[in-house]
N, C-alpha and C positions, 0 to 999 in steps of 0.2 A: 363355471367356463374358464381355462386357463386361456391366457393373452393369446398364444400361438392358435387357438382354437377361434376366439374373437376375432383376430387378424385375417384367417383365412375364411369366416364366413363374410365379412366384410367386404374383400378382394373377390369374393364369387359374386354377390351381389352387385358392385362396381360393374364387374363382367355381364351382368344380365342387363344391365341398364344399357352399357355399352352397345348391346346388340341390338337393344331396342331402337335404340338411338341411330343405329345402323339402317333398320328396316326403316323407320320414319325419314330419314334423309333421303334415300331411295326414292322412298313412293312421292315424298312431299314433291320432289325434283320431277318426275313423272309426271303428277297432276298438275304443275305450275306450267311444266313444257305445254299441255293440252287442255290447257284453259280451267284446269280443276274438272273435268268431264272424266270418269273412267270409262265410259263405253268409248270414248274417243282415241284410246291409248291403242297402237296397232296390237296387235296380238304376238308381234314378233318381239318386238319390246317388252313388253310383259314377260312372255316365256323365259330370253334371255337373263332378265333379273331375276324373276324366279329360282332358273337354274343355276345361276352363278352367286346368288345370296349366301347359301351354306360355305362354300369357299371363300366369300369375302369375309363372312366372321370370323373363321378358321385364321386367316389372313390378319387380321386385324387385332385379333385376341392376341397371337404370336409376335406383331412388331409393336405392341401397346407393351408387352410385357418385357420385350428386348429395350424398349425406349424408356424404361423405367414411368410410364404411366400411370401404374397402378402405387406409386412409393410418395406421391405428392400430400402434403397434410394438407386437407382442404379448405379450414378454417386460418390459415397463414400464407395463402398462395403468394407470390410476390410477382413482380413483370418481368423477373428472370423465369421462374418457372412458367407465366404464360407464354413466355419466347420457345421456353422449352416443347411447350403443350403443340403450339403451333409450327413446327419444326418436326414434331413426330407426327401428327394427323396428315401435314402433305406428304413426309416420306410415305407413310403407309397408303395414302391414296395413289402415290405414284406407281407402290408395287402391287395393289390391287390392279389397276387399270392395265397395268403392263401385264398381269395373267390373264388379265380379261382379253384382252388383245389378240394374247398367243393362243386363247382356245376359241376364238371367231364370235365371242357375243360383244357384240356393239350396241353402242347406245347414241343418241344426236349428242353432240360436243356441248348445246346447250344446259342437256340434261347431266352431263358430265361435273361442267362449272358449276352450277346450281349444288349437284349433290357434294362438290367438295366444301361449298359455303353451308350448305346446311349442317354439315360434319363436323365444320370449324365451330360453329354456333354451338350443336348440342352438346359437341366433347367438349371444348375447352368451359363452353359458359356452364355444364354442369358440375366442372370443377371449380370453377368460381362462384358460383351460388352460394357457400356458405361463408364465401368473404366477402360477397355483396350484402348479403343477409347481415353480416355483424355491422358493415358500414351504415346500414339502415337503421339499425339497432340504435349503433350509436349516435346518429345525427338524431334520432326522437327522445334518446336519451339525453344529451346535449341544450335540447330545449326546456327539460326540466329542471326544478329549482332547487328539489328535494334531493341534491348529492351530498355524499360527505366531506368531497373534498372539492376545490377550485385548482388547481394547478398550472403552475408556471412551467414551461421547459426550456432548458439555456441549451441550445445549441440547433440547429436547424439540418446538420448534416446526416450521414444514413445510421449513426446510433439514435439520434432523435428521430428521426423517421418510421425508426423500426419500434421504439417505445412509445409512440404516437398511436401509431397501428396496433398496437397491443392495448392499448387503452381502449381502443374504438373495439376492439372484436371480445375484450375480457369479460364475460358476464359476473366474473366475481369483483369487478371494481367500480365501487358508487364513487365515480367522479368525473369533474367536466374540465378537460382542458382546454384553458381558456386562451393561451397567447404562448407565441414563441420569443424568444428572444436571442440574436446572434448578432454578432460582431461585422457580418460582412454586410456593407451596407446595400449591394447588389440585389440582396434577398429580403431587404426591410419594404413593407406592403404587399410581399406575395404572402402566398397561402402553404402550407404544411399539414399534408392531409385533411386541407380543408381547415387550419387553426391559423390566422393571423400571425405573421410574423412581425411585432410592432417596433423593432429596433435593436440596439446594441446595449450593453451591460449599464449604460447612463441611462436606460429608463426603468432599469428594476425597480429603485424602489417607488417609484411615482405608479408603475403599475401593479405593483403588488396593493397599494390603496385603491387605485380607481377601479380594479378587476375584483378586490377582496379576496386576494389569494391566499390559500392555506398552507400549499405547500409548493416547494419549488423543487424539479428536478435537473442538476447537471448532468447533462449528457454527450461532453465532449470527451471522448477517452482518448484523443490525439493532444489533447492542452497539455503544453509545458505547466513543471510545476509552478512558475510564477506565473504565468495564467491563469491556471486554477486558484489559487493561493488569492490573487487580488478579486477574482469574480465574487468565488466564495466568501470574501470578508465583507462584500458588497452585501451578499445574500442574507449574510448571520446578522448584518446591521438592522436588518428588516422587523427580525424577530422572529419569523417564518420557519417551520420548521425547513431544511434542506437536506436533499439526499441525492445521490451521487453515484454515477455507474464506478465499481471500485479500480478499473485499470484498461490500457488497451487490450490486453490478453483477451478480456470478456469478448470484445467487439471481433479481434481476430480467431475466436475460437466459434463465431458465432453464440456465444451467449448472451448478449444483448436482450433484456427483457425485464421486466417488473421485480422476478425474482434475483433479479442479480443487480438490483438497485439497492443502497444502504445508505444509513444515515451518516453525514458528515462526521468526522473524528477532528478532533483541537488538531492534528497532525496534518491533516488537510488543509487548514487555514495557513498553518503556520510553514507548508512544507516545502521545500527546496530541488531542483531540477536531481534526479537519480547520481547517485556515484557512478562514476567510469571504472571501473578497475582492470587493472592490464591481468588478465586472467593468466595469459601466460608466465607471467612474472610468477605469480600467486599460486599458479601448477607446479612450479621448481622449486617453491620454498616448501610447499606445504604436502607438496604428492610423494607417498613413499615415507613418509618419517613420522616418526614418533613423537607425540604431542601431548603436551600439561597442560592443562586450564585450571589454575588456581581459581577458587571462587566461582567452578564451572557451572554451580547450579543458580547462579543470581541472574538479574536482569542482563547484563555486559557479558558477564562469563556465559551462560547460555547461548547468546548469539552467535558469539562467538564458536561455540561449539557446533551448533547449525552450520554457520557459515563453512568451517575446516572441515566437515565431514563431506560437505562436497567437492572435495579435491582430492580425494581417495588419498588418506593419510596409513602408515604403515599400521600406526595405531594411535586409539585418542582415549585419553586419561583426562577423568574429570574428580577434581579434587574439591571436596566442599565442607565445611563441619556440620552444615542444616539439611539433613538425608531427606528430609521430604522434598525439598528443591532438586535435588539430585537423581533422586528417583524419577520426579515428573519428566526431566533433559533425558533420562537413560531410555525411558519408555517409548518417549517420542522418537528417539532416534532410532530405537531397535524397529518402529513400526515404521519407519519409512526407507530404512536400510538394510534390516536385517542380518544376515551372517555378511554380507557383503563390509560391513564396516566393524573393524575389531575394537573394541569398546571395553575400556574399564572405567567402575566407580571407585573410589575411595572416599570413606568419610576420614576426615583427620582435620588436627587446628593446623595452620601454619606456625604457631607458638613452639608447637610441641617438636623441637629440633631433631630427637633422635627417631620420630614417626616420619619426619620429612627425609631424614637421611635415608629409613629404608624403603621408603617410595623410590625416591632416586636410585637407589643401589639395582631396587627390582627391575625398574621401567626404564632407566637410563633415557629419558627422553632427549631427542634431538632440537627441541625448540619448546619453551616453556613462555605461557601468555599468564601475566601473573597478575589477577582480577582480583584475590581477596582481601578484602580490607574491611575497617569500619570508614563509615561515609557520610553519618550523620551529625552535622555540624554541635547543633546543641547538646545533645548527648555525651559527644567525645570534650565541651566542653565542659561538660560536670564528672566526666570522667576521664581524665586527661591521662592517668597512670593504664588504663585500659587501652588506650589511642597507641601508646609508644608500643605496651607490650605486643599489640596485634600487627599497628602499620609498620612500626618501624624495625622491631626483632623478630616480627615473622616474616617480614621481607629480607631482612639479611639473612637468615634459617635460610632459606629460597635460593639467596643469590649463593651463598659458599657451597650449597648442594648442587647447584647447577655447576660451579665450578670445579668442582671435587670429580662430580661423575660425567665430565664432559659434554655437556648441553653446550651447541653453539651456538643458539642464539637465545636472550632475555627478553621479552616484551615486557612491561610494567605499563599498568592503566594506572596515569594519572589526571590530575583536575586541575581546574581552571582556579579554583584555590589554595594552589600550591605557589599562584604568583602573588607576591606581594601577601602574605598569608596575615590574616587577623585571626583566625582560629587554631585551634591546638588541631582540629583536622588539615587541615592545609601546612601546619607547618610540620606534620608529621608525611603529608607527600611529600614536601620539598626536601624533609631529612632525606628520604628516601630516594630523591631525584642526586640529591647530593650523592650517596652511598654510591650511585650506579655510574655518575661523572666521574668518580674518582677511582675507578678500576680500569685505567687505561691500559695497562697491560695485562690484563688477564685474557685467558684464552678463550672464554665467553664474550660473546659479542652484545652487550647491555644497552638497552635503550629505553626512552618511556616515551608514552604517546598522551599530550594532556589536552583535553575538551571539558566541556561545560556540562551543563542539566541533560538529561535526556528524559524524553518523554515516556510517562508510561515507567519507570524504571522503579523498584520497590522503595515505598517511603517517598518517594516526588510528589511534587505539588498539584499533579493533574490528577492522581488518585484521590488524594485528600480532597478536592475541589468538588469530583462527583460525589464522593460518598455525603459532603455535607450538604450538597443538591438534592440529594435521595431523600435525606432528613428532615428537606424542607429549610435547611441555611439556619442562622446565617454562613455568606463563605469569610473564611478570615485570612487576611492577608496581613505581613507585617508593616507594610509601610507602602502608600500609594506609589512613592517613588521608585521605587526598588527595581530593577531590572535583570534580567538573565538571559541567557546564551541557552538555547536548544535546540537539539538534533532527534533523530528517531535513534531506539536501538540498532535495528539493520545499519543504517547510515553509519552510526560510531564503529561497531562492531568492523564492517566493511573497510573504514576506513583504516582502524588499528591495525589490520592485516596486511593493509597495503603499505602502509607505515613502516609496519616489522620488516616485510621482505625487502624493503630498500635502506634499513639501519644500516648503520655503519656504527662502530665503538663510541659507548660513550653518548650518543648522540639524544635530545629531547625535540620530538615532534611535536608541533601542536596543531590541531585541526582548524580550519576556518570553521566558524557556528555560523556566520551569517550575522543579519541583524537583529541585535536586541531584541528582547520584547518585556515589554509592562507587563509585569506579572497580574498588575489591576485589570488592563486589556483581555489577557487571558481568562482572569476569572470572569469578566463579562461575557465574554464569546462562550464559553463553557455552557453557561447558564441559557445564553439565547439556544445554543447547541440541544439545546433541552425543555426548548420549548417556551421557556420561560423568559421573563423582561428584568434585568438588573434593576435592583431598587424598589419594585414594584410586587414581583411574586419573592423575590429574593434579594434580602439586604447582602451588602460587602461592607465588613464590618475591621479596622483597623486594631492593630493588637499590639503593635510596638517590634520594635525589631529584636531578634534573640540575641544571647550572649553569641558575642564571636562574627557577627553578622555583617558585610559589607551591605550598602545601598546600590552599588555597581560592580560588577564582578570584570574580575580583567582579564583578558587574555593574549595580552600584546602584540594581537594583530597589529598594529601600528606600530611597533616599536623597530626600530634601526637594527636591531639583533636577529632579526628573522630573514632565512636565506628561502626563496623558493623551492620547488622542488618539480621534479617532470608531472608530479599532480597538482593542479592549480586547487585545491584545498588543504593538501598538506605543504606546510613550512617546517622550517626545522630551526632550534637555537644556536645562535652560535656558540662555539663549546667556550666554556669557562674550566678554569684552571680548580681543580677541588684536591687540598693536601688530603691525601688518605690517611697519613700519619695522624692529622687530625680529626680525620672522622673514627678511626680507630678510638681514638682517645676520647672524642666526647661520644661511644657509644658505651667505653666504659663508665662515664661518670651517669649517662643515664641508667647504664644495668644498676650501680650502687643504690642509683635515688629510687627507683621503682623497686628494689627488693627493700629497701631501707624504708618504706612507708613514708615516703616525705609528702609532706603538705600542696594539696593539688596547686595553690598559691605557687610554692617553691619553685615546682615542676613545670609550671608554666613559665616563670620568669628562667628557668636554666634552657628549656627550648628557645627562647627568645634569643638567648645572649650565644646561642650555638648556630642560628639562622640569621645574617644580617638582614634580610629584606624582612622578617615577620613585623608586622607594626601592630599599635594598638587599636581597635576598630573602632573607638570611638573619634579617637583623631584622622584617620582616614574620611570617614564619612562627613568628620566638620567639614575637611579642604574639600570633600567632594562637592557639599553642598553649596559653599561659598564660591567655585569653579563656576557651577553649574548657574548662581545668580550675577555671576558676572558676565557671563556669556549671555543671560536673559536682558543684562542691561544695555548689554555692547549692541544688541540687536534691536532695543528699540529707542535708540542713540540716535539721532537725526544725521543724516549724510554730508 
């Protein structure tokens, strides 16, 4: 039987029950009025009631259809629905009485009043019966001890109420909602759907132990990122599985329910308030323009493509050497935008000068986002020549092509590792920044955007930790003291676009990465998010710093050389004068070195001589440890 036929049958059945309820309400009213003695009811009132009953039934069906009385989902009737039902029954009754009065069929006022009361009870009560039955089942279910889960709900707002209600009525859930947490002190000691609100966030840990909680659900879709992060970190420290509503849109769209609850991700524990974009400026910057994204299949590059596509570019060109990634983002954008987005995908290496020039000659992009690069620090330490060929000369080829074929703005993705670099990868990125800074008289506006680690990007620490946890451990970290700055992929891409829109010639932008994160803390949180306990279920092992690795990454956020912009998450480094002649001379020397098969050690020394801020990693880490020891000693010293 089709869904439409089933729905029609159900509606006809409800209409039939409504008609029976109408007969019952009128009959009961007459019987009550005349002391439940059918023989005592005057013939006039009986005949009037019999005569008018068919017309009253027709009026009721029509009015109920108009007032959507046949559209309620009985299992999830809300207080608002009940209000709607009462109003619909009242209006229907008044219309029926008006027609009855015009036809001359009169009943005693007491009969009319009781008829209305009985109709309310029958019509509304019938529609709430399944809801009440579900509540009764839940009450009985709560008394049983053989439940799969004991749940703590965080948030006593409307979203929490809706989730609690679904837990009460869903036959598929074998769980007991034990308690509710809410920071609003006025709610403490009260009940949400019959479940006690035991206190604020400070009671989470103790209540988990006392109630034997096995699952926590965070149900505050309106919470700020800071509030969410603080509460979720408390939940994470309990070692209990924590889940949450994905976002406010779930609440606005009426999608709040157990199906929309997801497991907490590490991004939720480290999250910040959403980026506030200047959509008007970005629309002017990207809309109607031909835009090229190099490395467009990578983590940052593909997210840039997603963001750019929203602003209706004239054409979007995705350039990548790795065809699988490029194919994936191509198919995704085609599914989302179809023919609305003019999209081209080109497979090429930025190291191939002639191919890059050919592509620029064909498409003549207005804006270039240069995300293509080798980025893995240990690998580049072992292969410095490849880092130079790809990161430095590949970038230079794209820079020259942009100038030659009329690109108006060029935005390069840089890294915090370019700040006082201690490794080849960071040094090549700093050299690229210097290339851009040297081209002050170019018709193309060049800029770079510098930020730290991106959560979930290809080859980043989070996917590595997750894979190690899935394999049963151990989780490996290089050093327990190591800290890094993190942001999410969408946040990084959005800020890159914003910085690009405001950029002027040869500027370097620095993104505010927020508070640094200890990698050890990150590993422990990921283990707990997997429902395991660090050092008991999964070991964490130190394996030592890798070649070129710093203990503490720098963003220069405290540097006096940084200037504020209109966006409080974006800063611009004060302009440095870079001799373009010296850059060209250094490029020539590097070209001779990599084509002449110079040993790796000499290549690194050559780079070190070209980049004044390039430091030995061992020396940098030694100074960082000494500085940390001095600060610790000063904190312990008596005042």
